[in-house]
C-alpha positions as CSV (number, residue, x, y, z in Angstrom):
1,X,50.9,-7.7,93.8
2,X,50.4,-10.8,92.0
3,X,49.3,-10.7,88.0
4,X,47.5,-13.4,86.6
5,X,48.3,-14.1,83.0
6,X,46.7,-16.7,80.7
7,X,48.7,-19.1,78.7
8,X,46.8,-20.5,75.6
9,X,47.5,-23.8,73.6
10,X,50.4,-22.7,71.2
11,X,50.5,-23.7,67.6
12,X,52.3,-27.1,67.7
13,X,53.2,-27.4,63.9
14,X,52.1,-26.8,60.4
15,X,48.5,-27.6,59.8
16,X,47.7,-28.8,63.6
17,X,44.7,-26.9,64.7
18,X,43.7,-28.7,68.0
19,X,45.0,-31.2,70.4
20,X,43.5,-33.4,73.1
21,X,44.4,-33.0,76.9
22,X,46.0,-36.1,77.7
23,X,47.3,-35.7,81.2
24,X,47.8,-32.8,83.5
25,X,51.1,-32.1,84.7
26,X,50.0,-29.7,87.5
27,X,47.5,-28.9,89.9
28,X,45.7,-25.7,90.7
29,X,47.9,-24.3,93.5
30,X,51.4,-25.7,92.2
31,X,54.1,-23.7,91.6
32,X,55.7,-23.6,88.2
33,X,58.9,-22.5,86.7
34,X,59.6,-20.8,83.3
35,X,59.2,-23.6,80.4
36,X,58.1,-26.3,82.8
37,X,55.8,-28.9,80.9
38,X,52.2,-28.4,82.4
39,X,50.2,-30.6,80.4
40,X,50.6,-33.7,78.0
41,X,48.4,-33.2,74.9
42,X,48.0,-35.5,71.8
43,X,47.8,-33.7,68.2
44,X,47.0,-35.6,65.2
45,X,50.7,-36.2,64.7
46,X,52.5,-36.9,67.9
47,X,52.3,-36.7,71.8
48,X,53.8,-33.5,73.1
49,X,54.4,-32.1,76.4
50,X,53.5,-28.3,76.7
51,X,55.7,-26.0,78.7
52,X,54.5,-22.8,80.2
53,X,56.3,-19.3,79.6
54,X,55.6,-18.0,83.0
55,X,56.7,-18.8,86.4
56,X,54.5,-18.5,89.2
57,X,51.4,-20.2,90.9
58,X,48.7,-21.9,88.8
59,X,45.3,-20.5,89.6
60,X,43.1,-22.2,87.1
61,X,43.2,-25.2,84.4
62,X,41.1,-25.3,81.3
63,X,39.8,-28.4,80.2
64,X,39.5,-32.1,81.6
65,X,41.8,-34.8,80.3
66,X,39.9,-36.2,77.2
67,X,39.1,-32.7,76.2
68,X,40.0,-31.5,72.6
69,X,40.9,-28.0,72.5
70,X,41.8,-25.7,69.4
71,X,45.0,-23.8,69.3
72,X,44.7,-20.5,70.9
73,X,42.3,-21.6,73.4
74,X,43.2,-21.0,77.3
75,X,45.2,-24.0,79.1
76,X,46.1,-22.4,82.4
77,X,46.3,-19.1,84.4
78,X,49.3,-18.4,86.5
79,X,49.7,-15.8,89.1
80,X,53.2,-14.1,88.7
81,X,54.8,-11.4,91.0
82,X,55.0,-7.8,90.4
83,X,58.2,-6.2,89.8
84,X,60.2,-4.6,92.4
85,X,62.7,-1.6,92.3
86,X,65.9,-3.8,91.4
87,X,64.3,-5.3,88.3
88,X,63.6,-8.6,89.9
89,X,60.2,-10.3,90.5
90,X,58.5,-11.2,93.8
91,X,56.7,-14.5,93.7
92,X,53.8,-15.5,95.9
93,X,56.3,-17.2,98.5
94,X,58.4,-14.3,98.8
95,X,61.2,-15.4,96.4
96,X,62.3,-13.4,93.7
97,X,63.5,-13.9,90.2
98,X,65.1,-11.7,87.4
99,X,68.2,-12.1,85.5
100,X,68.3,-15.9,86.2
101,X,65.8,-16.5,83.4
102,X,62.6,-16.8,85.4
103,X,59.5,-15.2,84.5
104,X,59.9,-11.5,85.7
105,X,57.9,-8.9,83.9
106,X,59.1,-8.0,80.6
107,X,60.4,-11.6,80.3
108,X,59.3,-14.8,78.5
109,X,60.6,-18.0,77.6
110,X,62.3,-18.9,74.1
111,X,60.8,-20.6,71.1
112,X,60.3,-23.7,72.9
113,X,57.7,-25.3,70.3
114,X,57.2,-24.7,66.6
115,X,55.6,-21.7,65.6
116,X,55.5,-20.4,69.5
117,X,57.4,-18.5,71.8
118,X,56.6,-15.8,74.1
119,X,58.0,-12.0,74.7
120,X,57.1,-9.7,77.3
121,X,54.5,-11.3,79.6
122,X,52.2,-8.3,79.9
123,X,51.9,-7.8,76.1
124,X,50.6,-11.2,75.6
125,X,47.4,-10.8,73.2
126,X,44.2,-12.4,73.7
127,X,42.6,-14.0,70.4
128,X,39.5,-12.9,69.5
129,X,37.4,-14.7,66.8
130,X,35.1,-12.8,64.3
131,X,31.8,-12.6,65.6
132,X,32.7,-14.1,69.1
133,X,32.5,-12.4,72.3
134,X,35.0,-12.9,75.1
135,X,34.0,-15.8,77.2
136,X,33.9,-15.4,81.1
137,X,36.8,-16.8,82.8
138,X,36.5,-20.0,84.9
139,X,36.5,-19.9,88.5
140,X,40.2,-19.4,89.6
141,X,41.9,-20.7,92.9
142,X,41.5,-17.7,94.9
143,X,37.7,-17.4,93.9
144,X,38.6,-14.4,91.5
145,X,38.3,-14.4,87.8
146,X,41.5,-14.5,85.8
147,X,42.9,-11.5,84.2
148,X,43.0,-11.3,80.6
149,X,44.4,-8.7,78.4
150,X,43.5,-7.8,75.2
151,X,45.9,-5.6,73.2
152,X,44.3,-3.5,70.3
153,X,46.3,-2.3,67.3
154,X,47.7,-4.1,63.8
155,X,49.1,-7.6,64.1
156,X,51.9,-8.6,61.9
157,X,51.4,-11.4,59.3
158,X,54.8,-12.8,57.9
159,X,53.7,-15.6,55.9
160,X,52.3,-15.1,52.1
161,X,50.5,-18.4,52.5
162,X,48.4,-17.0,55.5
163,X,47.8,-13.8,53.6
164,X,46.7,-15.9,50.7
165,X,44.4,-18.1,52.4
166,X,42.4,-15.0,54.2
167,X,42.2,-13.3,50.9
168,X,40.9,-16.4,49.0
169,X,38.1,-16.6,51.7
170,X,37.3,-12.9,52.2
171,X,38.5,-13.0,55.6
172,X,39.8,-9.4,57.0
173,X,43.1,-10.1,58.9
174,X,42.7,-6.9,61.1
175,X,39.6,-8.6,62.8
176,X,42.1,-11.4,64.1
177,X,44.5,-11.2,66.9
178,X,47.3,-13.8,66.4
179,X,48.7,-16.6,68.7
180,X,52.2,-16.3,67.6
181,X,55.2,-14.7,68.9
182,X,54.2,-10.9,69.6
183,X,50.6,-11.7,68.0
184,X,51.8,-13.0,64.9
185,X,49.1,-14.4,62.8
186,X,49.5,-17.9,62.1
187,X,47.9,-20.2,59.7
188,X,45.9,-22.0,62.4
189,X,44.4,-18.6,63.3
190,X,42.9,-18.1,59.9
191,X,41.8,-21.7,59.7
192,X,40.1,-21.5,63.1
193,X,38.4,-18.3,62.3
194,X,37.0,-19.5,59.0
195,X,35.8,-22.6,60.6
196,X,34.0,-20.6,63.0
197,X,32.4,-18.4,60.5
198,X,30.9,-21.4,58.8
199,X,29.7,-22.6,62.0
200,X,27.8,-19.5,62.6
201,X,26.6,-19.5,59.2
202,X,25.4,-23.1,59.4
203,X,23.7,-22.4,62.8
204,X,21.7,-19.4,61.1
205,X,20.3,-21.7,58.3
206,X,16.8,-23.1,58.5
207,X,16.7,-26.2,60.3
208,X,13.0,-27.4,59.2
209,X,14.6,-30.1,56.9
210,X,17.8,-30.7,58.8
211,X,18.5,-34.3,59.8
212,X,18.8,-35.1,63.5
213,X,22.4,-34.8,64.6
214,X,23.5,-37.7,66.7
215,X,26.4,-39.7,67.7
216,X,24.5,-42.8,68.8
217,X,25.0,-46.0,66.8
218,X,22.7,-46.2,63.9
219,X,20.9,-49.3,62.8
220,X,23.5,-51.9,61.2
221,X,26.5,-49.7,61.7
222,X,28.7,-47.9,64.1
223,X,29.8,-44.1,64.0
224,X,33.4,-43.5,64.5
225,X,34.7,-40.1,64.8
226,X,37.3,-38.6,62.5
227,X,39.8,-37.3,64.9
228,X,43.5,-37.4,66.0
229,X,45.6,-39.1,63.3
230,X,42.7,-40.9,61.5
231,X,41.1,-37.2,61.1
232,X,44.3,-35.7,60.1
233,X,45.0,-38.2,57.3
234,X,41.3,-38.0,56.1
235,X,41.8,-34.2,55.8
236,X,45.0,-34.6,54.0
237,X,44.1,-37.3,51.7
238,X,40.8,-35.3,50.7
239,X,42.8,-32.1,50.1
240,X,45.3,-34.1,47.9
241,X,42.4,-35.3,45.7
242,X,40.9,-31.9,45.3
243,X,43.6,-30.0,44.7
244,X,46.1,-32.2,42.7
245,X,45.6,-33.4,39.2
246,X,47.5,-36.8,39.7
247,X,48.6,-39.4,37.2
248,X,50.2,-42.7,38.0
249,X,52.8,-44.8,35.9
250,X,54.1,-48.0,37.0
251,X,56.8,-50.6,35.6
252,X,57.9,-54.1,37.0
253,X,61.7,-54.3,37.6
254,X,64.0,-57.2,38.4
255,X,65.5,-56.7,41.7
256,X,67.6,-59.8,42.1
257,X,70.9,-57.6,41.6
258,X,69.7,-55.3,44.2
259,X,69.0,-57.8,46.8
260,X,72.5,-59.5,45.9
261,X,74.3,-56.1,46.4
262,X,72.6,-55.6,49.9
263,X,73.6,-59.0,51.0
264,X,77.0,-58.6,50.0
265,X,77.1,-55.0,51.7
266,X,76.0,-56.7,55.0
267,X,78.3,-59.5,54.6
268,X,81.2,-57.0,54.4
269,X,80.9,-55.9,58.0
270,X,79.5,-52.8,59.9
271,X,76.2,-51.7,60.2
272,X,73.4,-53.6,58.3
273,X,72.0,-51.5,55.4
274,X,68.2,-51.7,55.0
275,X,66.3,-52.0,51.7
276,X,64.2,-49.1,52.3
277,X,67.5,-46.9,52.8
278,X,68.8,-48.3,49.5
279,X,65.5,-47.4,47.8
280,X,65.8,-43.9,49.3
281,X,69.6,-43.4,47.9
282,X,68.1,-44.3,44.4
283,X,65.1,-41.9,45.0
284,X,67.7,-39.1,45.7
285,X,69.6,-40.1,42.6
286,X,66.5,-39.9,40.5
287,X,65.5,-36.4,41.9
288,X,68.9,-35.2,40.8
289,X,68.2,-35.9,37.4
290,X,64.6,-35.0,37.4
291,X,64.2,-32.2,40.0
292,X,60.8,-31.2,38.8
293,X,59.5,-33.9,41.0
294,X,60.9,-32.6,44.4
295,X,58.8,-29.4,44.1
296,X,55.2,-28.0,45.1
297,X,52.7,-25.8,43.3
298,X,51.9,-22.4,44.5
299,X,48.6,-21.6,42.7
300,X,48.2,-18.0,44.2
301,X,51.4,-17.1,42.7
302,X,50.9,-19.8,39.7
303,X,54.4,-21.1,40.0
304,X,56.1,-24.5,40.6
305,X,58.4,-24.0,43.5
306,X,61.4,-26.5,43.1
307,X,63.5,-27.5,46.2
308,X,67.1,-27.2,46.6
309,X,67.0,-30.1,49.3
310,X,65.1,-33.5,49.5
311,X,63.4,-34.5,52.6
312,X,62.2,-37.8,52.0
313,X,58.8,-39.0,53.9
314,X,58.2,-42.5,54.2
315,X,54.9,-44.2,55.4
316,X,54.9,-45.8,58.8
317,X,51.8,-47.9,60.0
318,X,51.4,-47.4,64.0
319,X,48.8,-48.5,66.5
320,X,47.8,-44.7,66.3
321,X,47.3,-44.9,62.5
322,X,49.4,-44.1,59.4
323,X,52.3,-41.4,60.0
324,X,54.7,-40.1,57.8
325,X,58.0,-39.3,59.3
326,X,60.5,-37.2,57.4
327,X,64.3,-37.9,56.9
328,X,66.1,-34.5,56.3
329,X,68.6,-33.9,53.8
330,X,68.4,-37.3,52.4
331,X,70.1,-36.0,49.2
332,X,73.4,-35.6,51.7
333,X,73.3,-38.9,53.4
334,X,74.9,-42.4,52.6
335,X,73.1,-45.7,52.7
336,X,74.3,-46.2,56.2
337,X,73.1,-42.8,57.5
338,X,69.7,-43.4,55.8
339,X,69.4,-46.8,57.5
340,X,70.1,-45.1,61.0
341,X,67.8,-42.4,60.7
342,X,64.9,-44.7,59.1
343,X,65.4,-46.9,62.3
344,X,65.3,-44.0,64.8
345,X,62.2,-42.5,63.1
346,X,60.3,-45.8,63.1
347,X,60.9,-46.5,66.5
348,X,59.8,-43.0,67.5
349,X,56.7,-43.6,65.4
350,X,56.0,-46.9,67.3
351,X,56.4,-45.3,70.5
352,X,54.4,-42.3,69.7
353,X,57.5,-40.1,70.3
354,X,57.6,-38.3,66.8
355,X,57.9,-34.4,67.2
356,X,55.7,-32.2,64.9
357,X,58.8,-31.1,63.2
358,X,59.8,-34.7,62.3
359,X,56.5,-35.2,60.7
360,X,56.5,-31.9,58.4
361,X,58.5,-30.4,56.0
362,X,58.8,-33.4,53.4
363,X,59.5,-32.7,49.6
364,X,59.1,-36.4,48.6
365,X,57.5,-39.5,49.8
366,X,58.5,-43.2,49.6
367,X,55.9,-45.5,50.3
368,X,56.9,-49.3,50.9
369,X,53.4,-50.9,50.7
370,X,55.0,-54.4,50.0
371,X,55.3,-54.9,53.7
372,X,51.5,-55.5,53.7
373,X,51.9,-58.4,51.0
374,X,50.7,-56.4,48.1
375,X,52.1,-56.1,44.6
376,X,50.9,-52.8,43.4
377,X,48.9,-49.5,44.3
378,X,48.1,-46.1,43.2
379,X,49.5,-43.8,45.9
380,X,47.8,-40.7,46.9
381,X,50.3,-37.8,46.9
382,X,51.1,-36.3,50.1
383,X,50.1,-32.9,49.8
384,X,51.5,-30.6,49.1
385,X,54.3,-32.6,47.5
386,X,54.4,-33.3,43.9
387,X,55.2,-37.0,43.7
388,X,55.3,-40.4,45.6
389,X,57.0,-43.5,44.9
390,X,55.4,-46.8,45.8
391,X,57.0,-50.1,46.1
392,X,55.4,-53.4,46.1
393,X,56.4,-57.0,47.5
394,X,59.7,-58.4,46.1
395,X,58.7,-62.0,45.1
396,X,60.2,-64.6,43.0
397,X,58.4,-64.4,39.5
398,X,59.4,-65.9,35.8
399,X,61.3,-63.4,34.1
400,X,63.3,-63.5,30.8
401,X,66.9,-62.9,31.6
402,X,69.5,-62.6,29.3
403,X,67.3,-64.2,26.7
404,X,66.3,-67.2,29.0
405,X,63.2,-67.7,31.1
406,X,64.4,-67.6,34.7
407,X,63.0,-67.3,38.3
408,X,64.1,-63.6,39.5
409,X,63.0,-61.4,42.4
410,X,60.6,-59.0,40.8
411,X,59.1,-55.9,42.3
412,X,56.4,-53.6,40.9
413,X,57.3,-49.7,41.1
414,X,54.6,-47.0,40.8
415,X,55.1,-43.3,40.6
416,X,52.1,-40.9,41.4
417,X,52.7,-37.4,40.1
418,X,51.4,-33.9,40.1
419,X,50.7,-33.3,36.3
420,X,51.2,-29.8,36.7
421,X,54.7,-29.9,37.5
422,X,55.7,-32.0,34.7
423,X,54.5,-34.2,31.6
424,X,54.5,-37.8,31.4
425,X,57.8,-37.9,29.8
426,X,59.4,-36.5,32.8
427,X,57.6,-38.8,35.0
428,X,58.4,-42.0,32.9
429,X,62.1,-40.8,32.9
430,X,62.3,-40.8,36.7
431,X,60.4,-44.1,37.1
432,X,62.5,-45.8,34.3
433,X,65.8,-44.6,36.0
434,X,64.8,-46.0,39.3
435,X,63.8,-49.3,37.7
436,X,67.4,-49.3,36.0
437,X,69.2,-48.6,39.6
438,X,66.9,-51.4,41.0
439,X,68.0,-53.9,38.2
440,X,71.7,-52.6,37.9
441,X,72.6,-51.0,41.1
442,X,76.1,-50.0,39.5
443,X,74.2,-47.2,37.5
444,X,74.3,-45.8,41.1
445,X,78.0,-45.6,40.9
446,X,77.7,-42.6,38.4
447,X,76.2,-40.3,41.1
448,X,78.5,-41.3,44.1
């Protein structure tokens, strides 16, 4: 006898709480294998194919293409075979599966997505939100409602950040059932519960003076939903402004020698070195001298957490909006390796092929807004990082060089930093060192 199991939208990465269904890859009645992609979704950061942890027959799909679903919402239900005496599982077509890695009872897939993986299929927990009843299942292919299991009991919470978020908002974690492996409560679960509670409170408020809610165009203007990448950017920038007491310092630097050094490096043969890679190499050298800026602030513990690695994010403008891919272990890469990784991530950003893992985990951000033809800016810190270096355009300007007025290649550098991690002396020292390396690239030889 087949058992119908429900597969929910998994956690696709830190901070991602919903995804939009772009394209279904299976139909009701199709036979799917373990870890076979069943739907393509678009998050605020990337396009992702979602694999199903169960093997069997698709009995129902939840949501049409274009529908936005929260993490933990049902995606599909799959009918899997019941176990037989030899430990294998009989499928609907009479075939069996077991030790070959298919979806037998007691088996599940591996951790195929960030923050997501399956354990024993019958032990899948159903997420129940505070104050939310269990909604009815949609009509399945065989006309019967899909089977949903609710597992009672305590649910583990590993992340102290999740516990802190719940504690600060007065949320009882015992009321939640996690969507992570073995019922692990994820940050997305807590944030979803908080939003649900806020929505219920708002619905209970008097509406006599409430303004009408409409998505129709208003006179003289057009309403544009803040969703997808634009919504994620809005949320992150707003949070940065709310939580981080930032300050900005800037300096003009003579980049003539840096440009000459790059020209000489590229004339020597081998792969071409990008200017962004040289700037990133300068940043890693500066962060080695001023590690306070390669950190984050844990206000719950009232601690500054300093990282022992440098993962550099860089702003990339795409047709889908602004994204910040991350070059991991930038401190351990030379200019050639940095150039290759910047090129790879930029192409992936352009084509929408960045994974959630390539868009998270940065410790410092490099923002080359000079490509837009502007000289200066006051960057907003990429929360929860502590600093961002902005680089303007490099253009010929009058400059006093060796006591005489000359035309030099000048660039404005700006550093926005979290004033909680350091004072102006440290920030100024960092920026001055960066400017010195731009003006005299030989300074970098001390760190090679």
